[in-house]
VMD Tcl script that draws the C-alpha trace (Angstrom):
set ca {
  {-246.61 -68.64 -7.67}
  {-250.18 -69.99 -8.18}
  {-251.50 -66.39 -8.69}
  {-248.75 -65.62 -11.19}
  {-249.39 -68.81 -13.21}
  {-253.09 -68.02 -13.05}
  {-252.69 -64.63 -14.62}
  {-250.40 -66.10 -17.49}
  {-253.00 -68.67 -18.23}
  {-255.83 -66.26 -18.62}
  {-253.88 -64.08 -20.68}
  {-252.84 -66.86 -23.11}
  {-256.60 -67.80 -23.59}
  {-257.41 -64.30 -24.40}
  {-254.56 -64.20 -27.16}
  {-255.79 -67.40 -28.59}
  {-259.24 -66.30 -29.08}
  {-257.77 -62.87 -30.63}
  {-255.65 -64.75 -33.29}
  {-258.88 -66.89 -34.21}
  {-260.97 -63.76 -34.75}
  {-258.35 -62.19 -36.96}
  {-257.68 -65.12 -39.16}
  {-261.25 -65.30 -39.83}
  {-261.37 -61.64 -40.92}
  {-258.52 -62.00 -43.33}
  {-260.24 -64.90 -45.10}
  {-263.15 -62.98 -45.35}
  {-261.47 -60.04 -47.18}
  {-259.70 -62.64 -49.58}
  {-262.96 -64.02 -50.82}
  {-264.57 -60.41 -51.12}
  {-261.30 -59.62 -53.42}
  {-261.80 -62.87 -55.50}
  {-265.41 -62.04 -55.92}
  {-264.46 -59.20 -58.49}
  {-263.27 -61.58 -61.09}
  {-265.77 -63.16 -63.48}
  {-265.20 -66.76 -61.84}
  {-266.11 -65.92 -58.33}
  {-268.86 -64.16 -56.22}
  {-269.53 -64.13 -52.40}
  {-273.21 -64.19 -51.07}
  {-273.76 -63.97 -47.34}
  {-269.96 -64.50 -46.69}
  {-270.14 -67.65 -48.93}
  {-267.81 -68.10 -51.91}
  {-269.45 -69.34 -55.34}
  {-268.14 -70.30 -58.73}
  {-269.95 -68.40 -61.76}
  {-270.62 -69.99 -65.16}
  {-268.09 -69.30 -68.09}
  {-268.86 -66.44 -70.47}
  {-269.85 -67.15 -74.32}
  {-268.35 -65.38 -77.37}
  {-269.96 -63.20 -79.97}
  {-268.36 -63.59 -83.83}
  {-269.95 -61.73 -86.62}
  {-273.50 -61.86 -84.85}
  {-273.19 -65.63 -83.92}
  {-272.93 -66.64 -80.11}
  {-270.40 -69.30 -79.39}
  {-270.70 -71.34 -76.08}
  {-267.47 -72.23 -73.98}
  {-265.09 -74.56 -75.98}
  {-267.09 -74.10 -79.30}
  {-264.87 -73.54 -82.28}
  {-265.39 -71.63 -85.58}
  {-263.21 -71.15 -88.80}
  {-262.31 -67.51 -89.48}
  {-260.64 -65.71 -92.49}
  {-257.96 -63.36 -92.79}
  {-259.68 -61.36 -95.64}
  {-263.12 -61.33 -97.01}
  {-261.49 -61.63 -100.63}
  {-258.13 -62.07 -102.06}
  {-256.80 -61.31 -105.68}
  {-256.99 -63.83 -108.35}
  {-254.47 -66.48 -108.29}
  {-253.96 -66.23 -104.36}
  {-255.39 -68.34 -101.67}
  {-257.60 -67.47 -98.64}
  {-255.95 -67.83 -95.35}
  {-258.08 -69.30 -92.45}
  {-257.70 -70.45 -88.84}
  {-259.90 -72.44 -86.41}
  {-260.62 -70.23 -83.42}
  {-261.82 -71.57 -79.94}
  {-264.25 -69.78 -77.36}
  {-262.60 -69.54 -74.08}
  {-264.69 -67.79 -71.23}
  {-265.88 -65.19 -73.60}
  {-262.40 -64.89 -75.77}
  {-261.85 -66.30 -79.20}
  {-258.30 -67.80 -79.48}
  {-257.37 -66.37 -82.98}
  {-257.24 -62.81 -84.72}
  {-258.97 -63.33 -88.09}
  {-262.08 -61.37 -88.41}
  {-263.99 -62.41 -91.49}
  {-266.35 -65.49 -91.57}
  {-265.81 -66.09 -95.05}
  {-263.49 -65.16 -98.14}
  {-263.66 -65.59 -102.05}
  {-261.08 -65.45 -104.68}
  {-261.56 -62.52 -107.08}
  {-262.06 -63.46 -110.85}
  {-259.17 -62.51 -113.30}
  {-258.62 -59.07 -114.77}
  {-259.04 -58.28 -118.43}
  {-256.56 -56.35 -120.44}
  {-256.67 -53.09 -122.80}
  {-254.76 -52.98 -125.94}
  {-255.24 -49.66 -127.87}
  {-258.68 -49.32 -126.85}
  {-259.66 -53.11 -127.17}
  {-260.51 -55.01 -124.13}
  {-258.76 -58.51 -123.97}
  {-260.16 -61.14 -121.88}
  {-258.04 -62.99 -119.29}
  {-256.37 -66.01 -121.32}
  {-256.97 -64.47 -124.77}
  {-254.46 -63.21 -127.11}
  {-253.92 -60.43 -129.43}
  {-251.51 -60.16 -132.53}
  {-249.26 -56.82 -132.15}
  {-247.00 -55.07 -134.29}
  {-243.58 -53.73 -133.40}
  {-244.21 -50.53 -135.63}
  {-246.97 -48.88 -137.31}
  {-244.89 -48.54 -140.50}
  {-241.65 -49.90 -141.55}
  {-239.32 -48.54 -144.51}
  {-239.48 -50.04 -147.97}
  {-237.91 -53.31 -148.35}
  {-238.33 -54.53 -144.69}
  {-240.95 -56.62 -143.09}
  {-243.41 -56.03 -140.56}
  {-242.58 -57.61 -137.32}
  {-245.36 -58.99 -135.01}
  {-245.88 -61.03 -131.83}
  {-248.91 -62.45 -129.92}
  {-249.82 -60.86 -126.63}
  {-251.62 -63.10 -124.19}
  {-253.79 -61.24 -121.30}
  {-252.79 -63.00 -117.81}
  {-255.02 -61.24 -115.10}
  {-254.83 -57.66 -116.59}
  {-251.21 -57.88 -117.73}
  {-250.52 -58.29 -121.56}
  {-247.31 -60.57 -122.35}
  {-244.80 -59.08 -125.04}
  {-243.79 -55.36 -125.67}
  {-245.18 -54.56 -129.27}
  {-247.53 -51.67 -129.04}
  {-249.15 -51.04 -132.35}
  {-252.53 -52.90 -133.80}
  {-251.25 -52.98 -137.49}
  {-248.16 -52.18 -139.61}
  {-247.84 -50.94 -143.25}
  {-244.74 -51.10 -145.29}
  {-243.51 -47.73 -146.88}
  {-243.20 -46.98 -150.28}
  {-239.52 -46.51 -151.81}
  {-237.80 -43.19 -151.59}
  {-236.13 -41.29 -154.39}
  {-232.59 -39.94 -154.26}
  {-231.13 -36.52 -154.55}
  {-227.87 -35.91 -156.55}
  {-226.49 -32.55 -157.08}
  {-230.20 -31.12 -156.82}
  {-231.66 -33.57 -159.43}
  {-234.27 -36.22 -158.03}
  {-233.57 -39.75 -158.97}
  {-236.41 -42.18 -158.67}
  {-235.57 -45.56 -156.74}
  {-234.54 -48.08 -159.37}
  {-232.92 -45.48 -161.91}
  {-229.21 -44.72 -162.35}
  {-226.85 -41.64 -162.79}
  {-223.45 -41.34 -164.00}
  {-221.23 -39.66 -161.54}
  {-217.36 -38.15 -161.38}
  {-214.81 -38.76 -159.03}
  {-213.75 -35.08 -159.16}
  {-214.96 -31.94 -160.87}
  {-211.27 -31.40 -162.31}
  {-208.31 -33.62 -162.46}
  {-204.65 -32.68 -162.73}
  {-202.79 -32.50 -166.08}
  {-201.74 -36.00 -167.11}
  {-204.60 -37.83 -165.23}
  {-208.02 -38.99 -166.43}
  {-211.32 -38.41 -165.24}
  {-212.80 -41.32 -163.12}
  {-216.82 -42.06 -163.39}
  {-219.06 -44.45 -162.15}
  {-222.87 -45.37 -162.35}
  {-224.81 -44.78 -159.27}
  {-228.26 -46.65 -158.76}
  {-231.06 -45.32 -156.55}
  {-232.15 -47.72 -154.11}
  {-235.04 -46.70 -151.95}
  {-233.31 -43.02 -151.10}
  {-229.78 -44.35 -151.24}
  {-227.43 -43.79 -154.03}
  {-224.75 -46.58 -154.82}
  {-221.16 -45.73 -154.99}
  {-219.39 -42.51 -153.66}
  {-218.46 -40.10 -156.66}
  {-220.11 -36.82 -156.16}
  {-219.76 -34.67 -159.08}
  {-221.91 -34.54 -162.29}
  {-218.78 -33.75 -164.51}
  {-215.23 -33.60 -164.70}
  {-212.61 -31.76 -166.73}
  {-208.69 -32.10 -167.09}
  {-206.89 -28.89 -166.02}
  {-203.74 -27.61 -167.87}
  {-200.18 -28.48 -166.60}
  {-199.27 -26.35 -163.43}
  {-196.12 -24.44 -162.98}
  {-193.69 -24.84 -159.93}
  {-192.30 -22.57 -157.29}
  {-188.79 -22.54 -156.25}
  {-187.56 -20.04 -153.40}
  {-190.19 -17.36 -154.50}
  {-189.63 -18.10 -158.23}
  {-192.10 -19.36 -160.83}
  {-190.91 -22.21 -163.11}
  {-193.21 -23.15 -165.82}
  {-193.97 -26.76 -166.64}
  {-191.16 -28.44 -168.53}
  {-188.37 -26.14 -167.33}
  {-185.25 -26.89 -165.12}
  {-183.38 -25.55 -162.37}
  {-180.03 -26.17 -160.33}
  {-180.93 -26.97 -156.71}
  {-178.67 -27.58 -153.77}
  {-179.04 -30.18 -150.90}
  {-178.06 -27.70 -148.19}
  {-177.72 -23.95 -147.83}
  {-174.11 -24.33 -146.73}
  {-171.20 -26.90 -146.54}
  {-170.34 -28.41 -143.31}
  {-167.15 -29.92 -142.04}
  {-167.93 -33.18 -143.57}
  {-170.19 -32.47 -146.36}
  {-169.38 -30.26 -149.45}
  {-171.93 -28.65 -151.45}
  {-174.29 -31.06 -153.63}
  {-176.36 -29.92 -156.43}
  {-178.66 -31.49 -159.08}
  {-180.78 -30.27 -161.93}
  {-184.48 -30.72 -161.34}
  {-187.27 -30.28 -163.97}
  {-190.82 -28.84 -163.23}
  {-193.44 -31.44 -164.20}
  {-197.05 -30.17 -163.76}
  {-196.23 -28.42 -160.50}
  {-193.57 -30.76 -159.13}
  {-189.97 -30.96 -159.25}
  {-188.43 -34.59 -159.94}
  {-185.83 -33.80 -157.32}
  {-185.84 -32.99 -153.53}
  {-183.02 -30.50 -153.00}
  {-184.53 -27.21 -151.59}
  {-181.83 -24.49 -151.79}
  {-180.87 -22.29 -154.77}
  {-177.52 -21.71 -153.64}
  {-174.91 -23.27 -151.13}
  {-172.40 -21.23 -149.23}
  {-169.01 -22.87 -148.35}
  {-168.94 -22.98 -144.46}
  {-165.54 -22.30 -142.70}
  {-164.82 -20.67 -139.24}
  {-162.96 -18.17 -141.33}
  {-166.15 -17.18 -143.41}
  {-167.97 -16.20 -139.95}
  {-168.96 -12.62 -140.41}
  {-170.96 -11.74 -137.46}
  {-169.80 -10.80 -134.08}
  {-168.37 -13.95 -132.50}
  {-167.08 -14.26 -128.80}
  {-164.98 -17.16 -128.06}
  {-164.48 -18.00 -124.44}
  {-161.86 -20.83 -123.31}
  {-162.75 -22.42 -119.82}
  {-159.49 -24.49 -119.01}
  {-158.92 -27.01 -116.26}
  {-156.15 -26.51 -113.92}
  {-156.82 -29.21 -111.52}
  {-153.95 -31.31 -109.84}
  {-154.30 -34.13 -112.33}
  {-152.73 -32.05 -115.08}
  {-149.41 -32.81 -113.54}
  {-149.76 -36.06 -115.19}
  {-152.37 -35.56 -118.14}
  {-150.96 -32.34 -119.54}
  {-147.67 -31.40 -117.75}
  {-146.27 -29.29 -120.80}
  {-149.62 -27.72 -121.45}
  {-149.47 -29.25 -124.81}
  {-153.20 -30.02 -125.23}
  {-154.47 -26.84 -123.58}
  {-152.05 -23.82 -124.26}
  {-150.85 -25.41 -127.55}
  {-154.58 -25.75 -129.02}
  {-155.37 -22.47 -127.76}
  {-152.46 -20.66 -129.36}
  {-152.96 -22.47 -132.69}
  {-156.73 -21.28 -132.83}
  {-155.82 -17.99 -131.64}
  {-152.86 -17.39 -134.20}
  {-155.29 -18.68 -137.18}
  {-158.10 -16.28 -136.36}
  {-156.65 -13.12 -134.28}
  {-156.69 -10.99 -137.51}
  {-160.71 -11.18 -137.65}
  {-161.96 -7.97 -136.39}
  {-165.22 -9.56 -135.45}
  {-163.86 -12.27 -133.08}
  {-163.60 -11.53 -129.38}
  {-161.59 -13.70 -127.05}
  {-161.68 -14.82 -123.37}
  {-159.79 -17.05 -121.30}
  {-160.65 -18.24 -117.72}
  {-158.81 -21.23 -115.80}
  {-160.76 -23.45 -113.09}
  {-159.58 -25.20 -110.40}
  {-159.27 -24.37 -106.88}
  {-159.07 -20.69 -107.92}
  {-160.62 -19.34 -111.05}
  {-158.68 -16.66 -113.02}
  {-160.06 -14.45 -115.78}
  {-156.72 -13.92 -117.84}
  {-158.29 -11.23 -120.19}
  {-159.64 -9.20 -117.54}
  {-156.41 -9.54 -115.58}
  {-154.36 -8.36 -118.95}
  {-156.27 -4.95 -118.80}
  {-159.46 -5.73 -120.53}
  {-162.73 -3.94 -119.22}
  {-164.60 -7.16 -119.38}
  {-163.89 -10.77 -119.98}
  {-163.93 -10.47 -123.73}
  {-161.51 -8.53 -125.88}
  {-161.33 -7.85 -129.49}
  {-157.62 -7.10 -129.01}
  {-155.24 -9.62 -130.12}
  {-152.53 -7.90 -128.06}
  {-154.65 -8.32 -124.85}
  {-155.55 -11.97 -125.74}
  {-151.96 -12.82 -126.40}
  {-150.72 -11.42 -123.00}
  {-153.65 -13.16 -121.27}
  {-152.20 -16.47 -122.98}
  {-148.79 -15.80 -121.90}
  {-150.00 -15.14 -118.40}
  {-151.74 -18.25 -118.32}
  {-148.68 -20.10 -119.61}
  {-146.53 -18.61 -117.09}
  {-148.65 -18.68 -113.90}
  {-150.47 -22.05 -114.31}
  {-150.01 -24.27 -111.54}
  {-151.89 -27.65 -111.60}
  {-153.47 -27.95 -108.35}
  {-156.91 -28.75 -106.47}
  {-160.17 -29.94 -107.76}
  {-162.14 -29.96 -111.16}
  {-165.27 -27.70 -110.42}
  {-167.20 -27.81 -113.82}
  {-170.05 -25.88 -111.89}
  {-167.74 -22.98 -111.04}
  {-166.51 -22.64 -114.75}
  {-170.12 -22.69 -116.14}
  {-170.97 -19.97 -113.72}
  {-167.88 -18.17 -114.72}
  {-168.99 -18.18 -118.21}
  {-172.56 -17.25 -117.30}
  {-171.55 -14.37 -115.49}
  {-169.10 -13.10 -118.41}
  {-172.02 -13.28 -120.95}
  {-174.67 -11.75 -118.49}
  {-172.23 -8.81 -117.95}
  {-171.11 -8.40 -121.55}
  {-171.93 -4.79 -122.71}
  {-172.91 -6.18 -126.14}
  {-175.66 -8.22 -124.48}
  {-177.63 -5.74 -122.66}
  {-181.30 -6.31 -122.14}
  {-183.21 -5.60 -125.56}
  {-179.97 -4.39 -127.13}
  {-178.15 -7.40 -127.96}
  {-175.32 -6.58 -131.01}
  {-176.94 -8.13 -134.38}
  {-175.96 -11.63 -135.07}
  {-173.85 -11.93 -131.74}
  {-172.89 -15.59 -130.94}
  {-171.07 -16.85 -127.98}
  {-168.92 -19.92 -128.42}
  {-167.89 -21.59 -125.10}
  {-165.26 -24.20 -125.07}
  {-164.73 -26.14 -121.83}
  {-161.53 -28.25 -121.82}
  {-161.02 -30.97 -118.76}
  {-159.09 -34.15 -118.24}
  {-161.47 -35.95 -115.99}
  {-164.60 -36.14 -113.95}
  {-165.86 -33.02 -111.84}
  {-165.65 -32.47 -108.36}
  {-168.30 -29.70 -107.31}
  {-169.84 -28.63 -103.94}
  {-173.05 -26.69 -103.54}
  {-174.46 -25.63 -99.98}
  {-176.69 -28.87 -100.27}
  {-173.38 -30.72 -100.45}
  {-171.43 -32.46 -103.33}
  {-173.10 -32.78 -106.89}
  {-173.25 -36.33 -107.81}
  {-172.12 -36.89 -111.32}
  {-172.60 -40.84 -111.36}
  {-172.17 -41.78 -114.94}
  {-174.41 -39.24 -116.72}
  {-174.39 -35.45 -116.71}
  {-178.08 -34.98 -115.72}
  {-177.31 -33.25 -112.58}
  {-175.57 -30.65 -114.60}
  {-178.35 -29.74 -117.04}
  {-179.77 -27.02 -114.87}
  {-176.53 -25.20 -114.93}
  {-175.93 -25.63 -118.49}
  {-179.58 -24.26 -119.18}
  {-178.68 -21.28 -116.86}
  {-175.58 -20.59 -118.89}
  {-177.64 -20.93 -122.20}
  {-180.09 -18.59 -120.72}
  {-177.60 -15.77 -120.41}
  {-177.90 -15.01 -124.05}
  {-180.99 -17.23 -125.29}
  {-180.28 -18.51 -128.67}
  {-176.93 -17.24 -128.88}
  {-174.73 -19.57 -126.79}
  {-173.29 -22.89 -127.59}
  {-171.16 -25.06 -125.17}
  {-168.46 -27.39 -126.66}
  {-166.40 -29.66 -124.50}
  {-162.96 -31.37 -124.85}
  {-161.56 -34.22 -122.98}
  {-157.89 -34.98 -122.90}
  {-155.55 -37.19 -120.91}
  {-158.25 -39.88 -119.96}
  {-155.51 -42.37 -119.46}
  {-157.55 -45.04 -117.85}
  {-160.22 -44.97 -120.81}
  {-163.04 -44.36 -118.33}
  {-166.43 -44.08 -119.77}
  {-167.40 -41.48 -117.00}
  {-165.73 -38.35 -118.00}
  {-166.83 -39.17 -121.50}
  {-170.37 -39.43 -120.70}
  {-170.23 -36.27 -118.35}
  {-168.59 -34.23 -121.11}
  {-170.70 -35.39 -123.93}
  {-173.79 -34.94 -122.10}
  {-172.94 -31.53 -121.11}
  {-172.15 -30.63 -124.81}
  {-175.43 -32.02 -125.93}
  {-177.38 -29.98 -123.37}
  {-175.30 -26.95 -124.32}
  {-176.24 -27.32 -128.13}
  {-172.40 -27.91 -128.86}
  {-169.93 -30.72 -129.99}
  {-167.94 -32.85 -127.62}
  {-164.36 -33.95 -128.69}
  {-162.30 -36.91 -126.93}
  {-158.73 -36.16 -127.83}
  {-156.86 -38.44 -125.36}
  {-155.38 -40.58 -128.36}
  {-154.62 -37.49 -130.51}
  {-151.38 -35.39 -130.40}
  {-152.97 -32.16 -129.84}
  {-156.75 -30.46 -129.62}
  {-157.81 -29.32 -133.18}
  {-160.23 -26.42 -131.96}
  {-160.59 -25.35 -135.32}
  {-162.49 -28.65 -136.15}
  {-164.54 -28.45 -133.24}
  {-165.51 -24.66 -133.82}
  {-166.15 -25.82 -137.38}
  {-168.77 -28.19 -136.32}
  {-170.35 -25.76 -134.19}
  {-170.35 -22.82 -136.75}
  {-171.39 -25.15 -139.51}
  {-173.46 -28.14 -137.87}
}
mol new
graphics top color blue
foreach p $ca { graphics top sphere $p radius 0.5 }
foreach p [lrange $ca 0 end-1] q [lrange $ca 1 end] { graphics top cylinder $p $q radius 0.2 }
display resetview
């Protein structure tokens, strides 16, 4: 035990001496590193503190802690102030960043005006223009120089008023202040007087507006009426319209030519009486007749429909230029003229038309809906396929008169669904236009309402709107004993 303890005792002493040696070595390394800065030094393994460094500014040496005033710039523009700061020397480094030992303020700059030097604070009188027109005054202002900048905007050193300008009138020079007599026109109509005025020249501008040097009165003018020359003072008989209408007979008046104008306003040299019987060109009349189920109560005996068609047909069936067509529309549309043996929907044969009317009277059954659209499309096809309406070869003067007769509102369907009629005919306008387009400018569509027992405004609005779109006439015969197709046609033929 004693030997082992002795061994550990010896070993501990050696370890202690080794630790003391290592500590001394580390302290020596620390001081050697610190000696590398400016404040420390090691000599003979001893640490010494060095004296602080001085500063150098613009050739001047400053000791530690000494201060000096420095400036940001050596000079500043007129009106500005020098910026300075106090810097302190600390171990060779000044605390600030300004680099100049002194600073001065520059003197104010002078100005230049049209080659003339204007000192700061002095003024010069300037003009707005070098010259002004006669009668005007020169405008000037005082411009003051402020450190190289002149106040104001006028740019001229002097101004001279101009001399008054002369005037020119029809090639003649009129000096300022003189006058000339001018006329309003070179000639005036018969019965008028020449008008003149005195115009004065003032600095290049003539007063007044009359532009002619002289004026003469022309002789009375003659008149022209329908290509005929009517001398001044003579008379003619003129008519208000070229033809009479259903409600207006021919009206005439005697008009006198006075210096190129008539004292009346009637424009026609003649007036023709106008009736359906006087129609001389080819006329094709197509009846579109409603056979919907409501006719069992509105027209059970065909009084309105068949009776009115018979009356009109019997009146004009002898006219060779009239062609006839009869189509019923309902759940089934029937072309009675074609069914009676005609090659087309229209026939000039009174026999064929009479057979069609008879067939319609015998075979009509009131049943189904009221398809306006179907009826108009039937009429469109009939006109399109008419041999007298071939492309580019329409018969001269040909007119189509379509008469649609119904007792109520429509009930139409398209692939898109039911056509809404609401209270106007607007939804039917495209179909009316398509019908008129079958013979542009030659088709009219009249409409007739009968049996409107409830006095509803809807069918009135519908059928009147369709007639308006079709350039035709609407008739409401609900309170009449029959439909007067002659009066209806007369309004269409003689609008």
